MIBA-953594 format. One record per residue (C-alpha): residue in one letter; z, y negated, x negated. Coordinates in steps of 0.001 Angstrom, whole numbers, plus 500000, padded with zeros to 6 digits. Layout:
BEGIN
AZYX;...
//
This chain:
BEGIN
M465240036450583033;Q461719035736584122;R461015035183587505;G458053036964589283;R455300035778591428;P454542037622594510;H452314040909594038;A450295043250596505;M451645046504597039;T452497049285599831;H456046047902600884;T458965050396601527;T462025049016603384;T465374050749605137;E468210048849606758;Q470039052064605903;P472502052217603541;T472016054803600459;R474424057992600943;R475057059837597527;A474030063594598531;S476367066412598200;G475747069298596260;T475238070947599304;V471742069146600161;V469788071878597929;P470829074821599682;V470757073475602933;L467290072111603021;A465942075444600959;F467448077666603858;A465800075454606225;G462629076000604160;I463348079968604186;V464046079569608343;V460254078418608933;A459032080913606158;V460028083487608733;M458022082487611167;Q454980083658609181;T456458087572608778;L458102087766612164;L455850089965613617;V454585091772610684;P456083095057611714;V454429095274614849;I451598093717614450;K449755096880615217;D452027097388618439;L451138093937619878;P448021094915622721;Q450358097632623950;L453571095629623725;L451355092424625803;D449218094647627444;T445898093150626470;A442881093981623909;P443291094059620358;S441392090828620069;N443652088696621795;A446997089768620629;T445412089075617240;W446184085123619030;V449978085302618613;L449363085101614840;T446446082561614785;S448316080013617302;T451018080046614808;L448661079333611804;L446574076506613787;S449579074804615166;G451286074704611725;A448027073871609527;V448005070709612286;A451555069725612099;T452121069905608436;P450275066967607546;I451254065080610521;M455275065304609910;G455102064220606685;R453470060916607562;L455809060571610719;G458591061440608128;D457540058986605809;L457269055927608548;Y460557056657610621;G462720059033608381;K462445062594606856;R465664064188608244;R464670063048611687;M461616065102611929;L463124067851609911;I465394068102612536;L462255067767615105;S460392070197613598;L463550072952613455;A463849072114617598;V460441072439618219;M460825075717616737;V463634077027618312;V462474076245621365;G459125077875621232;A461181081024619659;L463159081113622878;V460185080512625286;S458627083861623054;A461679085340623527;L461985085252627255;T458163086840627790;S455738089514627271;D452577087522628967;L450339086921626670;L449548083050627167;T453255082350627496;M453745084108624333;I451053081929622663;A452705079264623569;G455804079875622222;R454027080729619109;T452076077532618673;L455433075894619479;Q456929077699616669;G454288077055614055;F455322073311614298;A458252073976612042;M455842074647608724;G456172070443608491;A459792071195606759;I458628071990603486;P457233068605602686;L459802066855604565;G462623068594602429;I460467068231599262;G460389064483599938;L464143064175601208;M464979065485597438;R462900062938595805;D464316060198598125;M467749061666597275;L468532063417594063;P469062062486590541;R466255063054588155;E468267065602586632;K468524068203589278;L464952067215591094;G462689069588589242;S464511072403590153;A465530071546593608;M461991070760594787;A460840074192593120;L463385076325595292;M461865074321598458;S458549074732597585;S458977078612596653;S460945079069600261;I458094079461602123;G457375082885599929;V461308083769599904;G461364083318603325;G457835085080604064;G459696088440601462;L462753088267602700;A461924088559606146;L460175091451606127;P462926094282605583;L465178092270608062;A462264092106610793;A461355096074609980;L464733096648610797;I465347095441613770;A461826095882615409;Q462973099535614801;H466100100068616068;A466328096841619090;D463764095388621373;W461259093347619466;H462373089848621573;A465232090206619179;L463280089130616584;F462864086050618488;Y466319085384619424;G467357085723615797;A464635083361614583;A466421080775617218;G469591081698615888;L468703080906612245;G466997077408613574;V470174076106615706;L472192077196612423;S469738075500610414;I469618072198612074;V473799072002612644;L473938072182608670;T470941069650608517;L473079067159610759;A476156068117608735;V474997067270605322;V471320065873604923;P472117062345605142;E468885060618606036;S466606059051603300;P466681055266603065;M462835055184601683;R460583054185604756;A456565053221604149;K455708050089606360;G452785050893608875;T451826052687612023;F451217056075612653;D447419056609612772;V446898058420616220;L443693058426615990;G443963059555612359;A445871062376613353;L443748063860616178;G440817063732614131;L442408065631611626;S443665068121613942;A440340068702615626;G438885068979612386;L441328071818610954;V441205073668613939;L437540073788614397;F437894074792610759;L440611077428610832;L439739079303613910;P436338080719612522;I438306081733609550;T440691083591611523;K438309084561614175;G435063085354612185;S436027089089611630;D436010089256615790;W433172087244616282;G430843088031613713;W430258086246610567;T426786085127611136;S427414084639615271;G426542081260616682;T430265080937617559;T431091081090614161;L428982079191612425;G428936076560615388;L432307076112614853;F431985075630611015;G429223072831611452;A431170071317614004;S434308070963611756;A432048069745608685;L430984067171611163;V434633065984612727;L436194066168609230;L433737063978607514;L433556061248610235;W437166061139609982;G437428060712606147;V434883057470606783;M437250056503609427;E440537057226607105;L438747054910603914;R438538051839606457;K442086052018607727;A444769049751606394;A447615052506606963;P445569055913607258;L447557059128607962;V446211060660604535;D445292058155601694;L441895059909600540;R441837057628597526;T445142059040596341;T443730062629597323;A440688062034595129;R442890061088591924;P442238063994589431;A445807065235589574;V445991065529593244;L442795067025593740;F442958069526591272;T446605070315592364;N445176070843595969;L442215072828594984;A444735075766592693;S447163075483595839;I444390077432597884;M443914079548595012;V447806080255595051;G448053080350598948;V444962083282598789;S446597085163596018;F450453085062597905;Y449082086800601390;V447332089441599750;V449763091191598261;S451683090269601680;L448696092202603445;V448008095270600822;L451916096863599621;P453404097380603060;Q449801098883604455;L449676101055601402;L453436102326601611;Q453193103217605307;L450232104852605292;P450853109048605595;K451051111178602285;A447961113226604082;T445847110728603035;G445845111732599391;Y446880107959598450;G449670106934601007;L453491106664600091;G454672107972603155;Q457465105304603714;S458699103974606557;M458722100565607978;V462150099191606411;V461678101190603183;A458356099339602911;G459953096300603754;L462362096577601321;L460171097368598398;V457686094533598863;A461174092417599059;P461812091803595027;L459064089872595891;G461081087447597669;L463739087682595626;T462093086913592199;M460612083669593678;M464053082663594074;V465452083365590703;T462644081540589201;A462919078183590455;P466254077713587852;V463744079260585010;Y460508076907586107;A462955073769586015;R463643074611582162;L460207075620581324;S459035072211582633;A461539070229581388;R460253071244577843;Y456502072044578593;G455458070195581864;P454401071184585398;K451192071819584558;V451911074502581533;T454217076287584105;L451471076099586614;I449155077345584147;L451689080203583212;G452453081302586814;M448580082034587243;L448342083904583992;I451426086044585181;I449761086545589170;G446901087570587292;I448787090171584997;G450311091428587878;Y447137092098590069;G445637093478586581;A448429095848586526;G448722096727590482;L444972098501590010;G446776101076588400;L450322101186590138;M449432102603593448;S450612106027593254;A454271105668593665;P456828103938595859;W458451102354592589;E455501100751591512;S455165098637594418;A458269097271593478;V457237096660589878;I453918094520591115;A456431092627593684;V459006091703591074;I455409090020588480;L453681088650591330;G456941086904592465;A457789085596589136;G454557084428588609;I453795082831592297;G457364081636591999;L456193079535588846;A452982078344590365;Y454531077074593807;S457648075518592161;S454750073483589795;L453110071924592419;P455767069747594540;A456365068066590873;L452275067517590214;I451942066082593583;V455312063772593734;G454261062463590016;A450892061262590955;V451712059371594174;P453851056554595205;A457672057349596755;S456057055880600268;E453711058606600544;T455435061882599327;G455791063189602659;A452199062754603485;A451257063916600185;N453239067227600251;G452256068079603654;L448869067872602659;N449250070050599578;T451141072632602092;L448238072379604190;M446174073560601147;R448157076803600902;S447738077411604341;I444207077248604287;G444540079595601336;T446651082241603131;S444720081709605860;V441061082330603849;S443052085334602584;S443862087057605331;A440146086618607022;V438874088100603830;I441324090564603106;G441043091929606887;M437438091728606786;V437170094064603355;L439895096658604698;A438182096928607921;N434572097456606420;T435807100135604021;A438238102141606202;H437884105486607453;N437316106373610675;V439840109221611736;G440279110011615661;G439041106680616305;V441540104944614350;A440726103013611485;I442197104041608269;P442628101808605229;T441153103075601694;M442238103003598616;H438779101407597358;G439930098655600214;F443115097909598097;H441260097605594739;V438694095415595995;S441160093145597784;F443423093345594642;M440015091981592678;I439416089287595403;A442950087972594179;T442463087894590510;A439151086438590861;A441303083792592886;V443988083133590194;A441076082777588007;V439495079826590363;G443093078474590388;L444073078659586527;L440340076716585923;M441515073899588200;A444916073717586658;V443393073410583080;F441613070434584376;L444621068675585538;P445079065451583836;K447637064761581216;P450507062889582530;N449790059145582088;R453459057900582996;A456756059401581787;P457723062392583519;Q460431061937586222;L460885065310587022;R461168067091583810;V464944067581583201;S467140070653584518;S470642070325583178;D473294066966582260;E472562067573578746;E468599067141578947;A469334064317581123;G471475062654578556;I468749063433576090;A465610062409578339;R468046059005579005;A468569058411575377;E464921058764574694;A463893056583577706;V465579053671576235;L463582053733573241;R460581053381575013;G461304051401578095;F463370049008579756;R467082049189580393;G469789046693581854;R472410046177585079;V471734045400588215;L473911043094589561;G475315041156592787;A477368038754593604;D479739037205590719;G477860039159588443;A479184042220590153;P477453045241589076;V475808046979591900;A475555050818591982;R472948053037594002;A470402050549593599;K466809051817593503;V464839050053590527;T461215050947590584;L458483050314588097;I454711048855589158;D452419048051586808;R449633045677586857;R447462047301589681;G450570047357592018;R451235051560591436;Q454220052875591326;A455029053995587136;G458743055051587562;S461705054726589712;T465874055238589075;L468670054554590541;S471503052605589461;E474740054406587969;E478314053319588769;D478338050274586304;G475223048704587646;S473108050116584835;Y469588051396584749;V466986053074582425;L462956053166583057;A460677054934581012;V457295052979580601;P454103054877580502;T452149052512578168;E452912048979576337;G451761046048578907;A452585043952581804;Y454641045289584897;V457168044540587627;L460556045533588093;A461662045373591912;A464949046499592993;R466716046633595932;A470003047741597444;A471778047778601375;G473976044767601578;H471655042696599101;G468463040891598892;P465012042491597111;L464252041181593800;A460899041093592035;S461067040148588271;S457960040360585450;A458745041957582503;T455969042859579290;H456986045916577398;S455632045779573621;G456944048900572529;A460489048426571380;E463442048677574091;R463527045620576290;A466779044417578244;E466221043640581794;D469173042903584005;L468273042360587517;D470444039810589689;L470049040484593279;S471962037449594391;L469101035324593652;P466707034640596394;G463736037195595628;E460435038564597765;A460494041760599578;V459005044676597519;T458821048595597345;A462773049283596254;
//
């Protein structure tokens, strides 16, 4: 075996032993994602009553929703980066704990400012989604990763869809503060389950937390999202709205220049500019727009009185139940996505999901005359959004190094949040401008609902264009298997076009669960795997050429070995008992 010379690369180290993830890790992490998503729809059933409940003006009451959105947008990329540096499980628990505190604060008050403070704390839990995806990448075997990440990514929609009828039921039969007590209880349960079941990831990114970068990004996001969420109240051409947009552009520009000059930035903008990451994030914005439109339109249509001529006259609870198939279908779609992605890849499933969403909204233009038709729309859109949401983390994870998983998925989740924010502002403006005024009350019209669905269809068309421009994978896919049988086929194919061998320790003993990473000549990760119980590993290669095989395991020194692949099977044993250099493993 040929020994390699030092290479410049981003390091990931840990002193913690790698723990085998149990079969309950995925449902526990997905449950955490669902709990976090509950925060987004918790107050939907009582939105119209908030001014009276908080004894304030309607314009002030909207801050109860806006504050959660802003804090979630700020926290998502920051918590992702902190997870990469200090432990994803640790940051996941912290996110959930802050959410619990915020829910209890809101549960104990009817004061506007205190309620806003509690809701702001609840928004910090949004970082749980990218942290959960990062934990899955670090711990799960390749054959289970695709469907697991799909479920975690979809959990934000699943939680939102399922929480709506439950929140409506509670709000209809109990004091509205019970909503927050229930959310706090779910948060505590999620923390307990995470502590009991989920091991900490052994992966760490070296470097320090970019405090100045976090402050700059936070300021830029708040300045950008604030006029989006409040533009309808302030006026889209008002000095306040335009001034905040201009300030946001300036702050984010200066922040970007600063990040490009840092050795360990909060967000690696060079990685973000890669076509695979850039077009995925742009498509994510459009998926976020399309997802939120149905959540805004269908509940209102269902609850409007039949006397309007188009309202469906359903109760709050029934309306929630008729929209719930949106979340249920997204949950069922996760394993379907895994099989489709295994065969065709996440790019194809993203395109397919976008097409189904477009069909759902197109059909929805003619399916608004009966309650059951709303359920049909929800099922079609749930299938499409589920496929699209499930594809996004696979595309991101396949394009970034392991040490940047948390931050990259945090940024992608932020893009979806921006999409929902834009959707909320635009659809709110459309429904307000097309409403009829009856006795001083603005009643949404069918014309407004149709325009909203057409806007969603246009957003899907733009997202579909972004998905089409996604580059073909330039390396062997790591997330495209969904069953043990398919995993065996994939490993067999990898042997024919990559490296194989064994990871050995002292006296030639096999080393199980060692992290083996393939690094290309530019210092980028081109593949990774964990060794089997007998120490064996298999790594596919994207192209012929020179590589570095890096290996690391708890209790053993790290090793880097130069190796060249010429198109045929290549055997490379990695002996961790030999002195080696510290590398990503």
